[in-house]
N, C-alpha and C positions, 0 to 999 in steps of 0.2 A: 504493500500500500504506500510505500514511501515514494513511489513513482507517480502517484495520483491515479485517477480513474482512466481507463482506456476509452477509446472512442466507441467501442461496441457496448461497454457497460453504460456509458452516458446515453447512448441511443436507446437502450432497453429501458432505462429509467425515464427518459423524456418522451418515449413513444406514446403513452396514453394522452399526454398533453398535446403533442403534435398532431395525432390523429383526430383528437377532439376539436382542435382549432381548425384543422382542414375541413372537417365535416360541417362545422358551423359556417365557415366562410363559403363553402360550396352551396349550402342551403340558402344563405342570404343572397349569393350571386344568382341563384336560380329565381329568387323572388324579384330581383332587379331586372333580369332578362325577360321576365314575364311581361314587362311593359312593352317589349317589342314583339310579343307573340310567341315566345318560346315557352315550353311547358315548365311548370313548377315541379321540382323534384320532391319526392316524399322524404320525410326525415330518415326513413330506413335506407333508402337509396343513397342519400347524402352521407350517412354513416358508413355505408359500404365503400363508397368512393373515397371518403376520408381515411378509412383504414388502409386502403391501397396507396393513396398518395402520401399518407403519413410516414411511410417507410423512408423514401428518399428525402423528404423534407426534414424529417427528424434527424437523419444521418448527417445532412448538410449542416443543420443547426448544432448538432453534437460536435462536428469537426470544428466549427467556429468557437464553441465554448471550450473545447480542448485546447485550441490554439491560444485563447485568452488565458487559460489556466497555466499554460507553459511559460507565458511571459512574466 
């Protein structure tokens, strides 16, 4: 533990927050795009997309946090 947390461990800890944030943003984006005639996504579909997109987004954020921790 003297070396700090690895990127993988940070990603696993931060994943629920990243997936949740992605799901909320996708849902609200679908509400905004409904103004131009696109369909509104259901919360379940938004959560599913958020879970998928949460993986690379959380890893990118974990890399950023890891870099800050190393400085």
